[in-house]
C-alpha positions as CSV (number, residue, x, y, z in Angstrom):
1,M,2.3,42.0,-66.2
2,T,5.3,40.6,-64.4
3,R,8.0,39.0,-66.4
4,P,10.6,36.4,-65.1
5,L,14.0,37.8,-64.2
6,P,16.6,36.3,-66.5
7,V,19.4,34.6,-64.5
8,V,22.7,33.3,-65.6
9,F,24.9,31.2,-63.4
10,V,28.7,31.8,-63.6
11,W,31.2,29.4,-62.2
12,H,34.9,30.1,-62.0
13,F,37.3,27.2,-61.8
14,H,40.9,27.7,-60.9
15,Q,43.8,25.9,-59.5
16,P,47.4,27.1,-59.1
17,C,50.0,25.4,-61.3
18,Y,51.3,22.4,-59.4
19,L,53.8,21.4,-62.0
20,D,57.4,21.1,-61.0
21,Y,59.1,22.2,-64.2
22,A,62.3,20.4,-63.3
23,T,60.8,17.0,-62.9
24,G,57.6,17.3,-65.0
25,V,55.5,15.9,-62.1
26,Y,52.6,17.6,-60.5
27,Q,53.3,18.1,-56.8
28,M,49.6,17.8,-55.7
29,P,46.7,15.7,-56.9
30,W,44.0,18.3,-56.7
31,V,43.5,18.9,-60.4
32,R,43.1,15.2,-61.1
33,L,40.8,14.6,-58.2
34,H,38.6,17.7,-58.8
35,S,38.4,16.8,-62.4
36,I,37.0,13.4,-61.5
37,K,34.2,14.9,-59.4
38,D,33.6,18.7,-59.4
39,Y,34.4,19.8,-63.0
40,Y,32.7,16.7,-64.5
41,G,29.9,16.8,-61.9
42,F,28.9,20.4,-62.7
43,S,28.7,19.6,-66.4
44,L,26.8,16.4,-65.9
45,T,24.3,18.1,-63.5
46,L,23.8,21.0,-65.8
47,S,23.2,18.7,-68.8
48,R,20.1,17.5,-67.1
49,F,18.6,21.0,-67.2
50,P,19.0,22.4,-70.7
51,E,16.8,25.4,-69.9
52,I,19.3,26.7,-67.4
53,K,21.9,29.1,-68.8
54,A,25.4,28.9,-67.3
55,T,28.9,30.0,-67.9
56,F,32.0,28.2,-66.8
57,N,35.2,30.3,-66.6
58,I,38.2,28.0,-66.5
59,T,41.6,29.5,-66.1
60,P,44.2,28.8,-68.7
61,V,46.6,27.2,-66.2
62,L,43.8,24.8,-65.1
63,V,42.9,23.9,-68.7
64,S,46.6,23.2,-69.4
65,Q,46.8,20.9,-66.4
66,I,43.6,19.0,-67.2
67,M,44.9,18.5,-70.8
68,D,48.2,17.1,-69.4
69,I,46.3,14.6,-67.3
70,L,43.9,13.7,-70.1
71,K,46.6,13.1,-72.6
72,R,48.8,11.4,-70.0
73,R,51.6,13.9,-70.5
74,A,51.9,14.3,-66.8
75,S,51.1,12.6,-63.5
76,D,51.2,13.6,-59.9
77,E,53.5,12.6,-57.1
78,F,50.7,10.9,-55.1
79,L,49.6,8.7,-58.1
80,E,53.2,7.8,-59.0
81,L,53.9,6.7,-55.4
82,S,50.7,4.6,-55.5
83,Y,52.0,2.7,-58.5
84,R,55.4,1.9,-57.0
85,P,55.7,-1.5,-55.2
86,A,55.7,-0.8,-51.5
87,D,58.8,-2.9,-50.9
88,A,60.7,-0.7,-53.4
89,L,60.0,2.6,-51.7
90,N,63.1,4.5,-50.5
91,P,63.2,6.3,-47.1
92,E,62.2,9.6,-48.6
93,E,59.2,8.1,-50.4
94,R,58.2,6.2,-47.2
95,S,58.3,9.5,-45.3
96,F,56.2,11.2,-48.0
97,L,53.6,8.5,-47.8
98,L,53.3,8.7,-44.0
99,R,53.2,12.5,-44.2
100,N,50.6,12.8,-47.0
101,F,48.5,9.7,-47.2
102,F,46.5,10.7,-44.2
103,S,45.2,13.9,-45.8
104,L,41.6,12.9,-45.2
105,N,39.0,13.7,-42.5
106,W,40.2,11.3,-39.8
107,E,36.9,11.0,-38.0
108,T,34.8,10.1,-41.0
109,M,37.4,8.4,-43.2
110,V,40.1,6.9,-41.0
111,T,38.3,5.9,-37.7
112,P,35.8,3.6,-39.4
113,F,38.7,1.4,-40.5
114,P,40.5,0.0,-37.4
115,R,43.7,-1.0,-39.3
116,Y,44.0,2.4,-41.0
117,Q,43.4,4.1,-37.6
118,Q,46.0,1.9,-35.9
119,I,48.6,3.0,-38.5
120,L,47.6,6.6,-38.0
121,E,48.1,6.2,-34.2
122,E,51.5,4.6,-34.7
123,R,52.4,7.4,-37.1
124,G,51.2,10.0,-34.6
125,R,48.4,12.5,-35.2
126,I,50.8,15.3,-34.8
127,A,54.2,14.4,-36.3
128,S,56.8,16.7,-37.8
129,T,58.6,15.9,-41.0
130,A,61.7,15.0,-39.0
131,E,59.8,12.6,-36.8
132,L,58.2,10.9,-39.8
133,E,61.6,10.5,-41.4
134,E,62.8,8.8,-38.2
135,K,59.7,6.6,-38.0
136,A,59.5,5.7,-41.7
137,D,61.6,2.5,-41.4
138,D,59.5,1.3,-38.4
139,F,56.5,0.6,-40.7
140,S,56.3,-2.7,-42.5
141,T,55.7,-3.1,-46.3
142,A,52.2,-4.4,-45.4
143,E,51.5,-1.3,-43.3
144,L,52.6,1.0,-46.1
145,R,50.4,-0.9,-48.6
146,T,47.5,-0.6,-46.2
147,C,48.0,3.1,-45.8
148,R,48.4,3.7,-49.5
149,Y,45.3,1.5,-50.3
150,F,43.0,3.3,-47.9
151,S,44.2,6.8,-48.8
152,T,43.9,6.1,-52.6
153,L,40.5,4.3,-52.2
154,L,39.0,6.7,-49.8
155,G,40.4,9.8,-51.5
156,S,38.8,8.6,-54.8
157,I,35.5,7.9,-53.0
158,R,35.6,11.3,-51.4
159,F,36.0,12.8,-54.8
160,C,33.8,10.6,-56.9
161,G,31.6,8.5,-54.7
162,R,29.6,11.2,-53.0
163,R,28.3,13.4,-55.7
164,R,26.9,16.7,-54.7
165,T,23.7,17.9,-56.1
166,Y,24.6,21.3,-57.5
C-alpha cells in the first residue's frame, strides 16, 4: 500500500535593516510595501488551506522593522516625502523625488499614463544624480505632485492590487 509523502512548505522572509539610526527614518520602503502584499498575502492564502502545513521563518531584523511600522514608531523616506506639500520641498527633496519616484516598470506602469511618461521624458530616462539636482528646479509644483501621485498610487497597486496566487 502506498502512503502519501508528507510535505512541509518553508518560507524564509528577510530584509536588510533600512533604518538610519541617526535620523530614525527607514531609507527604503520595501518592508512597508512587502508587508502590504507578500507577507500578508502568504498568510491569507495559506489560511484558505488549513490542511497544508507550512513554516514561516522571519528574521529578527525584519520583525523589528514590521513592528516599528505597525506601531508607527518609524516611517520611511518615501512615505514622508509623499506627505509633505509639494510646494514646500527643498532642492534636495525635489532631486530625491525625481531620482526615486520612477522606480517602477516604465513600460507597464509609466507609459500608459501620458502625463507621467512626459515627466519621465523631461527628467530623462538616464540621468545622473548631478543632472537631476540641476534639473530639479525646472519642474513645477504640479509636475512634482503628479510624479508623486503616480509613483505612490502605482507602487501601492503593484504591491497590493495584483495579488499573486501562491
